[in-house]
Each structure stands twice: as structure tokens, then as C-alpha cells.
C-alpha positions in Angstrom: -99.5 131.6 95.4 -100.5 130.2 98.7 -103.4 132.7 99.1 -104.7 131.9 95.6 -104.4 128.1 96.0 -106.2 128.3 99.3 -109.0 130.4 97.6 -109.4 127.7 94.9 -109.6 125.0 97.5 -112.2 126.8 99.6 -114.3 127.8 96.5 -114.4 124.1 95.5 -115.6 123.0 98.9 -118.1 125.9 99.3 -121.4 125.1 97.4 -123.4 128.1 98.6 -123.5 131.3 96.5 -123.2 133.6 99.5 -120.3 131.5 100.9 -118.4 132.0 97.6 -119.2 135.7 97.6 -117.8 136.0 101.1 -114.6 134.2 100.2 -114.0 136.4 97.2 -114.8 139.5 99.2 -112.2 138.6 101.7 -109.6 137.7 99.1 -110.0 141.0 97.3 -109.6 142.9 100.7 -106.6 141.0 101.9 -104.6 140.4 98.7 -102.4 143.2 97.3 -102.1 144.3 93.7 -101.4 142.8 91.1 -102.2 139.4 92.5 -105.9 140.1 93.2 -106.2 141.4 89.6 -104.5 138.4 88.2 -106.8 136.1 90.2 -109.8 138.1 88.9 -108.7 137.5 85.4 -108.3 133.8 86.0 -111.7 133.5 87.6 -113.5 135.4 84.8 -111.7 133.6 81.9 -109.5 136.5 81.0 -106.1 134.8 81.5 -104.3 133.2 78.5 -101.0 131.3 78.9 -100.5 129.9 75.4 -97.0 128.6 76.0 -98.2 125.7 78.2 -100.4 122.9 76.9 -101.6 119.7 78.6 -99.1 117.7 76.5 -96.3 119.5 78.3 -97.7 118.6 81.7 -98.0 115.0 80.8 -94.5 114.9 79.4 -93.1 116.5 82.6 -94.8 114.0 85.0 -93.8 111.0 82.8 -90.2 112.0 83.2 -90.6 111.6 87.0 -93.2 108.8 87.3 -93.8 105.4 85.8 -96.3 105.7 82.9 -98.4 102.7 84.1 -98.6 104.1 87.6 -99.6 107.6 86.2 -102.3 106.0 84.1 -103.8 104.2 87.1 -103.5 107.4 89.2 -105.2 109.5 86.6 -107.9 107.0 86.2 -108.6 107.0 89.9 -108.4 110.8 90.4 -110.0 111.8 87.1 -108.3 115.3 86.8 -105.0 116.0 85.2 -104.0 118.9 87.4 -105.0 117.1 90.6 -103.2 113.9 89.6 -99.9 115.7 88.7 -100.0 118.0 91.8 -100.3 115.0 94.1 -97.9 112.7 92.2 -95.2 115.3 91.6 -92.1 114.0 93.5 -91.2 116.3 96.5 -88.0 118.3 96.4 -88.1 119.8 99.8 -88.5 123.3 98.3 -92.3 123.4 98.5 -92.4 123.7 102.2 -90.1 126.7 102.3 -91.6 130.0 103.6 -90.9 131.9 100.4 -93.3 131.1 97.6 -93.6 132.9 94.2 -96.5 135.3 94.0 -99.4 134.7 91.7 -98.3 137.7 89.6 -94.8 136.3 89.3 -96.1 132.9 88.2 -98.4 134.3 85.5 -95.6 136.7 84.4 -93.1 133.8 83.9 -95.6 131.5 82.2 -97.3 134.3 80.1 -94.0 135.2 78.4 -92.7 131.6 78.1 -92.2 130.2 74.6 -93.1 126.7 73.7 -89.5 125.7 73.9 -88.9 127.3 77.3 -92.2 126.5 78.9 -91.4 122.9 80.1 -88.3 124.0 82.1 -90.1 127.0 83.6 -93.2 125.0 84.6 -91.1 122.1 86.0 -89.0 124.6 88.1 -92.2 126.1 89.5 -93.7 122.8 90.3 -90.5 121.9 92.2 -90.7 125.1 94.2 -94.4 124.8 95.2 -96.3 122.5 97.6 -99.1 120.3 96.4 -101.9 123.0 96.7 -99.7 125.5 94.9 -98.9 123.0 92.1 -102.6 122.3 91.7 -103.4 126.0 91.4 -100.6 126.6 88.8 -101.8 123.6 86.7 -105.4 124.8 86.8 -104.2 128.2 85.6 -102.4 126.8 82.6 -105.1 124.3 81.6 -107.7 127.1 81.8 -110.4 125.2 83.7 -110.6 126.2 87.3 -113.9 124.4 87.8 -114.7 125.9 91.2 -118.5 126.5 90.6 -118.0 130.2 89.9 -119.3 132.2 87.0 -117.8 135.5 85.7 -121.0 137.2 86.8 -120.6 135.9 90.4 -117.0 137.1 90.4 -118.2 140.6 89.3 -121.0 140.5 92.0 -118.3 139.8 94.6 -116.4 142.8 93.3 -119.5 144.9 93.6 -119.9 143.8 97.2 -116.3 144.5 98.0 -116.5 148.0 96.6 -120.0 148.8 97.7 -121.3 149.5 94.1 -123.9 148.0 91.8 -122.7 145.1 89.7 -124.2 146.8 86.7 -121.6 149.6 87.1 -118.9 147.1 86.9 -120.4 145.3 83.8 -120.8 148.6 82.0 -117.1 149.3 82.1 -115.8 145.7 82.1 -114.8 145.6 78.4 -112.7 148.7 78.7 -110.5 147.1 81.4 -107.6 144.7 81.3 -105.7 142.6 83.8 -104.5 143.2 86.5 -107.3 145.8 86.8 -105.4 148.4 88.7 -107.8 151.2 87.8 -110.8 149.1 88.8 -109.4 148.2 92.2 -108.3 151.8 92.8 -111.9 152.9 92.3 -113.4 150.1 94.4 -110.8 150.9 97.2 -112.1 154.5 97.1 -108.7 155.8 96.0 -109.7 157.0 92.5 -112.7 157.9 90.4 -114.6 155.3 88.4 -112.8 154.4 85.2 -114.3 156.0 82.2 -115.6 153.6 79.6 -113.6 154.7 76.5 -114.3 151.3 74.8 -116.0 151.8 71.4 -119.2 149.8 70.9 -119.3 148.5 74.5 -121.3 145.6 75.9 -124.3 146.5 78.0 -125.6 144.1 80.8 -128.6 142.2 79.5 -132.0 141.8 81.0 -133.1 138.2 81.6 -136.6 136.6 82.2 -137.8 134.4 85.0 -139.3 130.9 84.3 -143.1 130.9 84.4 -145.9 128.4 84.8 -149.7 128.8 84.6 -150.0 129.6 88.3 -147.7 132.5 87.9 -149.9 134.1 85.2 -153.4 133.6 86.5 -153.3 137.0 88.4 -152.0 139.1 85.5 -153.7 140.5 82.4 -152.5 139.3 79.0 -153.2 142.8 77.7 -150.3 144.2 79.7 -147.8 142.0 78.0 -146.0 141.8 74.7 -145.8 138.1 73.7 -143.1 136.7 71.4 -141.8 133.3 70.4 -138.7 132.0 72.3 -136.3 131.0 69.5 -133.7 128.3 69.7 -130.6 130.3 68.9 -128.3 132.3 71.1 -129.1 135.6 72.8 -126.9 138.4 71.4 -126.3 142.1 71.6 -125.1 144.2 68.7 -123.3 147.4 69.6 -122.2 150.0 67.1 -120.6 153.3 67.8 -117.5 155.4 66.8 -117.4 153.6 63.4 -117.0 150.2 65.1 -119.4 147.4 65.5 -119.2 144.4 67.8 -121.4 141.4 68.3 -121.6 140.0 71.8 -123.0 136.9 73.5 -125.3 137.3 76.5 -122.2 136.9 78.7 -120.3 139.7 77.0 -118.0 137.5 74.8 -117.1 139.2 71.5 -118.2 136.8 68.8 -117.9 139.2 65.9 -115.3 137.2 64.0 -117.6 134.2 63.7 -120.4 136.3 62.1 -118.7 138.9 59.9 -121.7 139.3 57.5 -124.0 140.4 60.4 -121.5 142.9 61.7 -120.9 144.4 58.3 -124.6 144.8 57.7 -125.2 146.8 60.9 -125.8 150.2 59.4 -127.0 152.0 62.5 -125.5 153.7 65.6 -126.7 152.2 68.9 -127.2 148.9 70.7 -129.9 146.3 69.9 -130.8 143.0 71.7 -131.9 139.9 69.8 -131.6 136.2 68.9 -128.8 135.0 66.6 -130.2 132.4 64.2 -129.2 130.9 60.9 -131.4 130.7 57.8 -133.2 133.1 55.6 -135.7 135.4 57.4 -138.5 135.5 57.9 -139.7 132.0 57.1 -136.6 129.7 57.1 -134.9 129.3 60.4 -132.3 126.6 60.8 -131.8 124.4 63.9 -129.4 125.1 66.8 -127.1 122.4 65.3 -126.8 124.5 62.2 -125.9 127.5 64.3 -123.2 125.5 66.1 -121.4 125.2 62.8 -120.6 128.9 63.1 -120.1 129.3 66.9 -116.7 129.5 68.5 -114.8 130.1 65.3 -112.1 132.7 64.9 -112.5 132.8 61.1 -115.4 131.7 58.9 -115.0 130.8 55.2 -117.3 132.3 52.6 -118.5 128.8 51.8 -119.6 128.3 55.4 -121.3 131.7 55.5 -123.3 130.7 52.4 -124.3 127.3 53.7 -125.3 128.6 57.2 -126.2 132.3 56.7 -126.7 134.2 60.0 -129.2 136.8 60.9 -130.5 138.5 64.1 -134.2 138.4 65.1 -134.4 141.7 67.0 -136.1 142.0 70.4 -135.2 145.3 71.9 -133.3 148.6 71.4 -131.1 149.8 74.3 -129.4 152.7 72.6 -130.6 154.7 69.6 -127.6 156.8 68.5 -126.4 158.5 71.8 -129.8 158.2 73.5 -130.0 155.6 76.3 -133.5 154.0 76.0 -133.2 151.5 78.9 -135.3 153.5 81.3 -138.1 154.0 78.7 -141.1 151.6 78.6 -140.8 148.6 76.3 -143.7 149.8 74.1 -141.7 152.9 73.2 -138.4 150.9 72.7 -140.2 148.5 70.4 -141.6 151.3 68.3 -138.2 152.8 67.8 -136.7 149.3 67.1 -139.2 148.8 64.2 -137.8 152.0 62.7 -134.2 150.9 63.1 -134.8 147.4 61.7 -136.8 148.8 58.8 -133.7 150.6 57.5 -131.4 147.6 57.6 -130.9 144.5 55.3 -133.9 142.2 55.8 -131.6 139.2 55.2 -129.6 140.1 58.3 -132.1 141.7 60.6 -135.8 141.2 61.2 -138.2 142.1 63.9 -139.3 139.4 66.4 -143.0 138.8 65.5 -145.6 139.4 68.2 -148.0 136.6 69.2 -151.6 137.6 69.4 -153.2 135.9 72.4 -156.6 136.3 74.1 -156.0 134.2 77.2 -153.3 132.3 79.0 -155.1 129.1 78.4 -154.9 129.7 74.6 -151.2 130.6 75.0 -150.6 127.4 76.9 -151.6 125.5 73.8 -149.5 127.6 71.5 -146.3 127.3 73.6 -146.6 123.5 73.6 -147.5 123.3 69.9 -145.6 126.1 68.2 -145.6 126.6 64.4 -141.9 125.8 64.0 -139.7 123.1 65.7 -137.0 125.8 66.4 -139.4 127.6 68.8 -138.8 126.7 72.4 -141.8 128.4 73.9 -143.0 132.0 74.5 -141.6 135.1 76.1 -143.9 137.5 78.0 -142.7 141.1 78.6 -144.6 143.8 80.3 -145.2 146.7 77.9 -144.3 149.3 80.5 -141.1 147.6 81.7 -137.7 149.4 81.5 -134.7 147.4 80.5 -133.1 146.3 83.7 -129.8 144.4 83.9 -129.9 141.0 85.5 -133.1 139.0 86.2 -135.6 141.3 88.0 -138.7 139.6 89.3 -141.9 140.4 87.6 -141.5 142.2 84.3 -140.3 139.4 81.9 -141.2 135.7 81.8 -140.2 132.7 79.7 -142.7 130.0 79.4 -141.0 127.1 77.7 -142.8 124.1 76.1 -142.7 120.9 78.1 -139.6 118.9 77.7 -139.4 115.6 75.8 -138.7 112.6 77.9 -137.2 109.2 76.9 -135.9 106.2 78.7 -132.2 105.5 77.9 -129.6 103.1 79.1 -126.3 104.2 80.8 -123.4 103.3 78.6 -120.4 105.2 79.9 -119.4 107.2 83.0 -116.7 109.7 83.5 -115.2 111.1 86.6 -116.4 114.6 87.6 -114.3 117.6 88.6 -113.9 119.7 91.7 -116.0 118.3 94.6 -117.2 115.5 92.3 -113.7 114.4 91.3 -114.1 111.2 93.5 -117.3 110.2 91.7 -118.4 109.0 88.2 -120.8 111.8 87.6 -120.9 112.5 83.8 -123.0 109.9 82.0 -123.4 109.0 78.4 -126.6 107.1 77.6 -128.0 105.4 74.6 -131.2 103.9 73.1 -131.8 100.6 71.3 -131.4 99.9 67.6 -131.3 96.6 65.6 -133.7 93.7 65.9 -134.7 91.5 68.8 -132.0 89.0 68.1 -129.2 91.6 67.6 -130.0 94.6 69.8 -127.4 97.3 70.1 -127.2 100.6 72.0 -126.2 103.8 70.2 -125.4 107.0 72.3 -127.8 109.9 72.0 -126.6 112.3 74.7 -124.6 113.1 77.8 -125.7 114.6 81.1 -124.1 115.4 84.4 -127.0 117.0 86.5 -130.6 116.4 87.5 -129.9 113.9 90.3 -129.4 114.3 94.1 -126.2 113.7 96.0 -127.7 110.4 97.3 -128.5 109.3 93.7 -125.0 110.3 92.6 -123.5 107.9 95.2 -125.8 105.1 94.1 -125.0 105.6 90.4 -121.2 105.8 91.2 -121.5 102.5 93.1 -123.3 100.9 90.1 -120.6 102.1 87.7 -117.8 100.7 89.8 -119.6 97.4 90.3 -120.5 97.0 86.6 -117.4 98.3 84.8 -116.5 96.2 81.7 -113.8 98.4 80.2 -111.7 101.5 81.0 -110.6 104.4 78.9 -108.5 106.6 81.1 -111.1 108.5 83.4 -114.0 106.9 81.5 -115.6 103.6 82.3 -117.8 101.5 80.0 -120.5 99.8 82.0 -122.4 96.6 81.5 -125.5 97.5 79.4 -127.5 94.6 78.0 -131.2 94.0 77.6 -131.3 92.0 80.8 -128.8 94.1 82.8 -128.1 97.8 83.1 -129.4 101.1 84.5 -132.2 102.9 82.8 -132.2 106.7 83.1 -135.2 108.9 82.4 -133.8 111.7 80.4 -135.5 115.1 79.7 -134.4 117.3 76.9 -135.5 120.4 75.0 -135.1 119.1 71.4 -133.1 116.9 69.1 -131.0 117.5 66.0 -129.3 115.4 63.5 -125.6 114.9 64.2 -122.7 113.4 62.2 -120.6 113.2 65.4 -122.8 110.6 67.0 -123.2 107.0 65.9 -126.9 107.3 66.4 -127.1 110.2 64.0 -128.9 112.4 66.5 -128.0 114.6 69.5 -130.1 115.9 72.3 -130.4 119.6 73.2 -129.9 120.3 77.0 -130.4 116.8 78.3 -130.6 116.2 82.0 -131.4 113.2 84.2 -135.0 113.5 85.4 -135.4 110.2 87.2 -133.5 106.9 87.8 -135.5 103.9 86.7 -134.0 101.2 88.9 -137.4 99.4 88.4 -137.3 99.2 84.6 -135.5 96.5 82.7 -133.0 97.9 80.1 -134.8 96.0 77.3 -137.8 98.3 77.8 -135.9 101.5 77.2 -136.8 103.5 74.1 -135.6 102.8 70.6 -133.8 105.1 68.2 -136.9 105.2 66.0 -138.8 106.8 68.9 -136.2 109.5 69.3 -136.0 110.1 65.5 -139.7 110.9 65.4 -138.8 114.1 67.4 -136.5 115.4 64.7 -137.6 118.7 63.0 -138.9 118.2 59.5 
């Protein structure tokens, strides 16, 4: 456990990508099996310890600590695992030389029942030092928060084994923790594991952001131009009598969209955008799609209310033929044939946008025909399908973001290296008349500001707190006193979960308006004008 807890600590304190890769490379080289495979599962979201829930952790610490003192400690620290790991009363065992291995810990907790879990977890926390306790609690709560994506962990594996990360992603879904076959191959002790997984996920190709300056030197005739739809990028893979629907990260989301999976009457792999509505003309908003996402089962009623379909972009495999090294123009031609054989209510072809110049396209991407269009995609007609984000062949040119001035209402402590700061902000806009103004929340953001600005906002929050709710503080927000945040966002949808009735899409802080009185922030009516019709 000591090696893993040290890894988490160093990853948290290492902001640079290359620094994180070096830490993981060293850990994979120095750590024996199965611990390094268990750590890999934890870092990539493949570890499940269902017997332990946050309520069990709270109950255990409250048996050993005054409830009021714990509440104040949690409020100050802002993270349950960190608070409990520091406040857990020492037993003297945590400093002993012998410490359970990561594999032992996961083995014990992974097989623990709900009834046995409290005693097993309590015994483990007694035996570990504070960093070990923190690591265990992060494992069981499922949120490591060390600034590491699954893709970056796989990139570190590739560096460790001297292979291309695409090779790892191609076989990933056929592997399982503790990944003994994978590490044997990367150690040079065995052949590459064969991908026997039916309907596998294939690494996706991504586009680079573009601006007018990036396009002035290229010819529009060399590109296929499509709308950028506000759904989620998916991959549909069908082989061996099995069909699976994947997110762009490779998560299997088939259970949430059974009608799409059942309608996939082809053998191969296609790339597209998952949307709700009735193609080709009616496309629902992203908030409509959210009603279906992250569900293990979906009722017939929900399927009928929010019918799903895929707007198809590309064809990676056609039967057993791998098309990824073929030019896009050829793949598109074969995609048209495949889509033409399938249910038009579940699959349609992404329409091409005819454009004569980049100046004309600039106008189209900022004033698209439908509110669910985020901009345009530009793809070289001769480009192969390359995993990752290669420079040059594909661009995304999004429409300019909306911007409003909102007032800071609540602040919550961050995690990891931000655990000492109030860094997650809920903001609102005005409603009511001049005599009875009120703020209603419209969004939440936790990025877009510098470290220096973070410290300034944190100081403002501490000096203007009017109420506390655990790790969350309500701040003074009145027409004559408060902090105005300039917020940029991609779009807005109706929402029954927010008192304002609206919710922003991808909000971020674009500027701090220390100069602007809160009374001059925007009103709800201004935001509502941006709602799709």
C-alpha cells in the first residue's frame, strides 16, 4: 500500500503531463504483480468495491470522533477521504514495517459483504498510516482525483512497454484486472494478448480546434464539411452476432440505448453522434439526451419520449475489412451504402455542408440552421482514420460562446491540490423587480481562472461567507455587494432541477468583473432568450 499511496500523493502534486507519465512509468517498473495491475484498474476506473459506501466511512469515524468536531474538520478540509485519514485515531500499528499490499486490500474489500465491510475497513484503517488510509478511502469511494485520465494511464503503459498506445487501446476491452497478460507482453515475456473480445472498441480519431487564421492557407475543396452536433460521440461495433455501443472513451453504453443496438443490422464498426429525436429534421437538445445517459435500464416509456438515433460520420470496419487506412472519401462512400440498408429512424447520414469560402463558412458556423448545432467539422477528403488527435487532417470550428455576467452565490472546496481552496462556484442571475430582486442559479464552473485569481476568489469567499453547508459556503450576494463573474458557455437548456428553470452547457469563468456592481449583472430574461425554440 505504501508504494500506491506515495504514487497518489505525487500524482496529485505533479501538474505536468510528462511528470505524471514519468511517475507511472516508474511505478509500473518497480511494482510487482498483481499490485501494479490493481493500481492500473483503479486509475482507469475499472475497480469496483460495492461493499463499502461513504455512509460506512462516516459511521466509522463518528464512532471514534465527536460529530461536531468531524463536521468542522470536514468543512475545513473539504474531502471525506482526506478528513477521515487525518482524523483517524492512531493505534500505533500504522508505523509498523509490514503493511498490507494493494492486492490484499482490494481482495479483502472486493469480497466483503455490506455486513462485514465496516469491520474489515476499520481494521485496515487501524493498520495503516495516514497516507495509506487516504489511499484506501479513495479506492472505496471511487474518486482518485489525481488529474489523470484513463487515456493518460494507457499512454504511460505504452511508454513503459515501448509500444504504441493504439495497440493497447485495441485490446483493452478484452483484458481484465490485474492485467497479468498485458504486463507480461509489455515486460517482453509473452506475445501480445489476442483480442478475442466480440464487437471491440476501436480508438477514435479526434479533431483539433480551428480559427480563421488556421484555414486561410488551405483549400475548402480539399475538405468534407459537416455540422458539429450537440450530442455525444459514439462508436457502434457489431461482430460475431454481438453489437455494442461505446462512448468516445470506450465505455459500453449499450444498456441505455437498446433500440439503437437492436437496429444495427450490419457487421462492422461505425462512428457517429448519438442524438435524440426523429431524423432527419427533429433533433432534441442535449438535456433531452441526458435523460437517457448513464442508465443501466431504460423503460419503454422513456424510449418513446426520447427516441435515440445515430447520425453517422464514418465507417471504420465494413465486415472484416479494416477501412481505417483508406481515404475518408472512400469510407464515406461505403458508409452511405451501409446506412442506406438500416432503419432510417435509428441511423442517418451526417449531411454535408456546401461551402465556397471560409468566410462564408464563418457565417454559417455562427448562425447554424438549428440550435443543437455547435459549429462545423472539417475533414480532409484524403485523410485516413488515425487514433488520437493528429495535427492537420481534421478540424472543429465551433461557434462563438455565449457570455453573460452572473453573481457568485455559493462556493465549494476543491479536491486534490485545490482541497485548500474554494474553487467550485455556483453563480446566478437576477429575477424579480427592482424592489424585490433575487438571484437564481444558472450554472456551476470550476475552471477558466488563473491560480492567482483562484486565491483572490477564495479570499473573497472566506471574507463574505453568510452561511455554511458542510464543504459549501453561501456568500454575500446583493445588488450592492458581491462578485460578478463573466461566464462563457456553449448553450442553454431548460431544466427542472434548477430554480431558474435553465441550465448552462459547458460553463467556464472567462473573466472576473471586480469592477462591475452586482446590480448590473444579467437578468434571467436575458438568459432565457438563448433557449432553443
